[in-house]
C-alpha positions as a Markdown table, in Angstrom:
| # | Residue | x | y | z |
|---|---|---|---|---|
| 1 | Met | -12.6 | 3.8 | -7.8 |
| 2 | His | -14.9 | 4.9 | -10.6 |
| 3 | Ile | -18.4 | 6.1 | -10.0 |
| 4 | Tyr | -20.4 | 4.6 | -12.8 |
| 5 | Glu | -22.5 | 6.5 | -15.3 |
| 6 | Gly | -26.1 | 7.1 | -14.4 |
| 7 | Ile | -25.8 | 6.4 | -10.7 |
| 8 | Leu | -25.8 | 10.0 | -9.3 |
| 9 | Thr | -28.1 | 11.4 | -12.0 |
| 10 | Ala | -30.9 | 9.5 | -10.3 |
| 11 | Thr | -31.4 | 12.2 | -7.7 |
| 12 | Pro | -31.3 | 16.0 | -7.7 |
| 13 | Ala | -28.6 | 16.0 | -5.0 |
| 14 | Gly | -26.5 | 13.6 | -7.1 |
| 15 | Gln | -26.8 | 15.9 | -10.1 |
| 16 | Gly | -25.6 | 18.8 | -8.0 |
| 17 | Ile | -22.6 | 16.7 | -6.9 |
| 18 | Leu | -21.8 | 15.9 | -10.5 |
| 19 | Leu | -21.9 | 19.6 | -11.4 |
| 20 | Ala | -19.7 | 20.5 | -8.4 |
| 21 | Gly | -17.2 | 17.8 | -9.2 |
| 22 | Thr | -17.0 | 18.9 | -12.9 |
| 23 | Val | -16.3 | 22.5 | -11.9 |
| 24 | Ala | -13.7 | 21.5 | -9.3 |
| 25 | Ala | -12.0 | 19.1 | -11.8 |
| 26 | Ala | -12.0 | 21.9 | -14.5 |
| 27 | Ala | -10.3 | 24.3 | -12.0 |
| 28 | Gly | -7.7 | 21.6 | -11.0 |
| 29 | Thr | -7.0 | 20.9 | -14.7 |
| 30 | Met | -6.4 | 24.5 | -15.5 |
| 31 | Ile | -3.9 | 24.8 | -12.6 |
| 32 | Gly | -2.3 | 21.5 | -13.7 |
| 33 | Leu | -1.9 | 22.7 | -17.3 |
| 34 | Arg | -0.1 | 25.8 | -16.1 |
| 35 | Arg | 2.3 | 23.6 | -14.2 |
| 36 | Leu | 2.8 | 21.1 | -17.0 |
| 37 | Asp | 6.1 | 22.4 | -18.4 |
| 38 | Glu | 8.4 | 20.7 | -21.0 |
| 39 | Glu | 10.1 | 18.8 | -18.2 |
| 40 | Gln | 6.8 | 17.4 | -16.9 |
| 41 | Ile | 5.3 | 16.3 | -20.2 |
| 42 | Pro | 7.4 | 13.1 | -20.6 |
| 43 | Lys | 6.7 | 12.2 | -17.0 |
| 44 | Ala | 3.0 | 12.8 | -17.5 |
| 45 | Ala | 3.0 | 10.7 | -20.7 |
| 46 | Val | 4.6 | 7.7 | -19.0 |
| 47 | Leu | 2.5 | 7.9 | -15.8 |
| 48 | Gly | -0.7 | 8.6 | -17.8 |
| 49 | Ser | -0.1 | 5.4 | -19.8 |
| 50 | Ala | 0.5 | 3.4 | -16.6 |
| 51 | Phe | -2.7 | 4.9 | -15.1 |
| 52 | Phe | -4.7 | 4.0 | -18.3 |
| 53 | Val | -3.5 | 0.4 | -18.2 |
| 54 | Val | -3.9 | -0.4 | -14.4 |
| 55 | Ser | -7.2 | 1.4 | -13.9 |
| 56 | Ala | -8.7 | -0.5 | -16.9 |
| 57 | Ile | -8.0 | -3.8 | -15.2 |
| 58 | Gln | -11.2 | -4.2 | -13.1 |
| 59 | Val | -11.3 | -6.9 | -10.4 |
| 60 | Pro | -14.9 | -7.8 | -9.2 |
| 61 | Met | -15.2 | -7.8 | -5.4 |
| 62 | Phe | -18.4 | -7.8 | -3.2 |
| 63 | Gly | -20.7 | -6.6 | -6.0 |
| 64 | Ser | -18.4 | -3.8 | -7.0 |
| 65 | Ser | -15.0 | -3.7 | -8.8 |
| 66 | Ile | -11.6 | -2.5 | -7.7 |
| 67 | His | -8.4 | -1.5 | -9.6 |
| 68 | Leu | -5.1 | 0.2 | -9.0 |
| 69 | Val | -4.9 | 3.9 | -9.7 |
| 70 | Leu | -1.3 | 5.0 | -8.9 |
| 71 | Ser | -2.6 | 8.4 | -7.9 |
| 72 | Gly | -0.2 | 8.7 | -5.0 |
| 73 | Leu | 2.8 | 8.0 | -7.2 |
| 74 | Met | 1.5 | 10.4 | -9.9 |
| 75 | Gly | 0.9 | 13.0 | -7.3 |
| 76 | Leu | 4.5 | 12.7 | -6.0 |
| 77 | Val | 6.0 | 13.1 | -9.5 |
| 78 | Leu | 3.5 | 15.5 | -11.2 |
| 79 | Gly | 1.9 | 17.6 | -8.5 |
| 80 | Trp | -1.1 | 19.5 | -9.9 |
| 81 | Ala | -0.3 | 18.2 | -13.4 |
| 82 | Ile | -1.9 | 15.0 | -12.2 |
| 83 | Phe | -5.3 | 16.6 | -13.1 |
| 84 | Pro | -4.9 | 16.8 | -16.9 |
| 85 | Thr | -3.1 | 13.5 | -16.9 |
| 86 | Val | -5.9 | 11.7 | -15.2 |
| 87 | Leu | -8.5 | 13.5 | -17.3 |
| 88 | Val | -6.9 | 12.3 | -20.5 |
| 89 | Gly | -6.6 | 8.8 | -19.2 |
| 90 | Leu | -10.3 | 8.7 | -18.3 |
| 91 | Ile | -11.3 | 10.2 | -21.7 |
| 92 | Leu | -9.4 | 7.4 | -23.4 |
| 93 | Gln | -11.0 | 4.8 | -21.2 |
| 94 | Met | -14.4 | 6.2 | -22.0 |
| 95 | Ala | -13.7 | 6.1 | -25.7 |
| 96 | Phe | -12.2 | 2.6 | -25.8 |
| 97 | Phe | -13.7 | 0.7 | -22.9 |
| 98 | Ser | -16.8 | 2.7 | -21.8 |
| 99 | Ile | -15.6 | 2.4 | -18.2 |
| 100 | Thr | -16.8 | 5.8 | -17.3 |
| 101 | Gly | -19.2 | 8.3 | -18.9 |
| 102 | Pro | -19.5 | 12.0 | -19.8 |
| 103 | Thr | -21.6 | 13.0 | -16.8 |
| 104 | Val | -19.2 | 11.5 | -14.2 |
| 105 | Leu | -16.0 | 12.4 | -16.0 |
| 106 | Gly | -15.3 | 15.5 | -14.0 |
| 107 | Leu | -16.2 | 13.9 | -10.6 |
| 108 | Asn | -14.1 | 10.8 | -11.3 |
| 109 | Thr | -11.2 | 13.1 | -12.3 |
| 110 | Leu | -11.5 | 14.9 | -9.0 |
| 111 | Ile | -11.7 | 11.7 | -7.0 |
| 112 | Met | -8.5 | 10.3 | -8.5 |
| 113 | Ala | -6.4 | 13.4 | -8.9 |
| 114 | Leu | -7.1 | 15.5 | -5.8 |
| 115 | Pro | -5.7 | 12.9 | -3.3 |
| 116 | Gly | -2.6 | 12.8 | -5.4 |
| 117 | Val | -2.1 | 16.6 | -5.0 |
| 118 | Val | -2.7 | 16.2 | -1.3 |
| 119 | Cys | 0.0 | 13.5 | -1.0 |
| 120 | His | 2.3 | 15.6 | -3.1 |
| 121 | Tyr | 2.3 | 18.3 | -0.4 |
| 122 | Leu | 2.4 | 15.8 | 2.4 |
| 123 | Phe | 5.3 | 13.5 | 1.3 |
| 124 | Arg | 7.1 | 15.4 | -1.5 |
| 125 | Ser | 10.0 | 16.5 | 0.8 |
| 126 | Ser | 10.4 | 13.2 | 2.6 |
| 127 | Val | 10.9 | 11.1 | -0.6 |
| 128 | Cys | 13.8 | 13.4 | -1.5 |
| 129 | Gly | 15.8 | 12.4 | 1.6 |
| 130 | Asn | 18.7 | 9.9 | 1.8 |
| 131 | Arg | 17.2 | 7.3 | 4.1 |
| 132 | Pro | 15.8 | 4.3 | 2.2 |
| 133 | Ser | 13.4 | 3.4 | 5.0 |
| 134 | Val | 11.9 | 6.9 | 5.1 |
| 135 | Ile | 11.7 | 7.0 | 1.3 |
| 136 | Phe | 9.9 | 3.7 | 1.1 |
| 137 | Ala | 7.6 | 4.6 | 4.0 |
| 138 | Ser | 6.7 | 8.0 | 2.4 |
| 139 | Gly | 6.0 | 6.3 | -0.9 |
| 140 | Phe | 3.9 | 3.7 | 0.8 |
| 141 | Ala | 2.0 | 6.3 | 2.7 |
| 142 | Ala | 1.4 | 8.4 | -0.4 |
| 143 | Gly | 0.1 | 5.4 | -2.4 |
| 144 | Ser | -2.2 | 4.1 | 0.3 |
| 145 | Ile | -3.5 | 7.4 | 1.6 |
| 146 | Ala | -4.3 | 8.5 | -1.9 |
| 147 | Ile | -6.5 | 5.5 | -2.5 |
| 148 | Leu | -8.2 | 5.8 | 0.9 |
| 149 | Leu | -8.9 | 9.5 | 0.2 |
| 150 | Gly | -10.3 | 8.7 | -3.2 |
| 151 | Ala | -12.5 | 6.0 | -1.8 |
| 152 | Leu | -13.6 | 8.4 | 0.9 |
| 153 | Leu | -14.5 | 11.1 | -1.7 |
| 154 | Ser | -16.5 | 8.6 | -3.7 |
| 155 | Ser | -18.3 | 7.4 | -0.6 |
| 156 | Val | -19.1 | 11.0 | 0.5 |
| 157 | Ala | -20.5 | 11.7 | -2.9 |
| 158 | Leu | -22.7 | 8.7 | -2.8 |
| 159 | Val | -24.0 | 9.5 | 0.7 |
| 160 | Leu | -24.7 | 13.1 | -0.2 |
| 161 | Ala | -26.6 | 11.9 | -3.3 |
| 162 | Gly | -29.2 | 10.2 | -1.2 |
| 163 | Lys | -30.0 | 7.7 | 1.6 |
| 164 | Ser | -30.4 | 4.9 | -0.9 |
| 165 | Phe | -26.7 | 5.0 | -1.6 |
| 166 | Val | -25.5 | 4.8 | 2.0 |
| 167 | Leu | -25.0 | 1.0 | 2.0 |
| 168 | Leu | -23.2 | 1.2 | -1.4 |
| 169 | Ala | -20.9 | 3.9 | 0.0 |
| 170 | Gly | -19.9 | 1.8 | 3.0 |
| 171 | Gly | -19.1 | -1.2 | 0.8 |
| 172 | Phe | -17.2 | 1.0 | -1.6 |
| 173 | Leu | -14.9 | 2.3 | 1.1 |
| 174 | Thr | -14.4 | -1.1 | 2.7 |
| 175 | Val | -13.3 | -2.9 | -0.5 |
| 176 | His | -10.6 | -0.3 | -1.2 |
| 177 | Ile | -8.7 | -1.0 | 2.1 |
| 178 | Pro | -6.8 | -4.0 | 0.6 |
| 179 | Val | -6.2 | -1.9 | -2.6 |
| 180 | Ala | -4.7 | 0.8 | -0.5 |
| 181 | Ala | -2.1 | -1.7 | 0.9 |
| 182 | Ile | -1.2 | -2.9 | -2.5 |
| 183 | Glu | -0.9 | 0.6 | -3.9 |
| 184 | Gly | 1.3 | 1.5 | -1.0 |
| 185 | Leu | 3.7 | -1.4 | -1.7 |
| 186 | Val | 3.8 | -0.5 | -5.4 |
| 187 | Ser | 4.3 | 3.2 | -4.8 |
| 188 | Gly | 6.9 | 2.7 | -2.1 |
| 189 | Ser | 9.0 | 0.3 | -4.2 |
| 190 | Val | 8.8 | 2.5 | -7.3 |
| 191 | Val | 9.9 | 5.6 | -5.4 |
| 192 | Val | 12.9 | 3.8 | -3.9 |
| 193 | Leu | 13.8 | 2.6 | -7.4 |
| 194 | Leu | 13.5 | 6.1 | -8.9 |
| 195 | Arg | 15.7 | 7.5 | -6.2 |
| 196 | Gln | 18.4 | 5.0 | -7.1 |
| 197 | Val | 18.3 | 5.2 | -10.9 |
| 198 | Arg | 16.3 | 8.3 | -12.0 |
| 199 | Pro | 16.3 | 10.8 | -9.0 |
| 200 | Glu | 15.6 | 13.7 | -11.5 |
| 201 | Val | 12.1 | 12.3 | -12.0 |
| 202 | Leu | 11.3 | 13.3 | -8.5 |
| 203 | Arg | 13.5 | 16.4 | -8.8 |
| 204 | Ala | 15.5 | 14.9 | -5.9 |
| 205 | Pro | 19.3 | 14.8 | -5.3 |
| 206 | Val | 21.3 | 11.7 | -6.2 |
| 207 | Phe | 20.6 | 9.0 | -3.7 |
| 208 | Ala | 23.4 | 8.8 | -1.2 |
| 209 | Pro | 23.3 | 5.8 | 1.2 |
| 210 | Met | 23.8 | 6.4 | 4.9 |
| 211 | Thr | 27.0 | 4.3 | 4.9 |
| 212 | Gln | 28.6 | 6.7 | 2.4 |
| 213 | Glu | 27.6 | 9.7 | 4.5 |
| 214 | Val | 29.2 | 8.1 | 7.6 |
| 215 | Gly | 32.4 | 7.2 | 5.6 |
| 216 | Asn | 32.7 | 10.8 | 4.2 |
| 217 | Gly | 32.2 | 12.2 | 7.7 |
């Protein structure tokens, strides 16, 4: 999911994209910090730690590398607070593993955080229901769509940077299709588990199975 340091700086268009990504990420981070209240801080810490670990595990594939991001899950739980959470995680990765770099820090933050915000608004209400199948499907959709949107943003950035990156952009989007499926399964399973044991994490009511609803009726 990362765009590596030095790729987009090779062209003037790429430099413009890096600047635009940095400005957009800064705006998202400011909004996220305003939404990051005392209740959200522990959630952001746990999810940020998970993001730091899974996105540092790079799996080589077709000349690139892939990794889990958990952006859909983070978006469902944190909303706009995903922006500062991802930013801190990327800064730590840059400091300890040199996975990213300072020029692409803003753009990579935008690529990973913005899809989570989109999925928050798309699936936030449906994961708070009482039907396990709907909860899992919503979590799966959030996890998979967030990855596909992030890969799409990366590919668009590469295409706009110059014709020489078109082939790389196509391959980048393709290799993230299986990652999207895995992210969907992980996110869907975690959301169902959270609804059963810690519904307050999603600010959702206590999970009530359909059988109980029928019996109470």
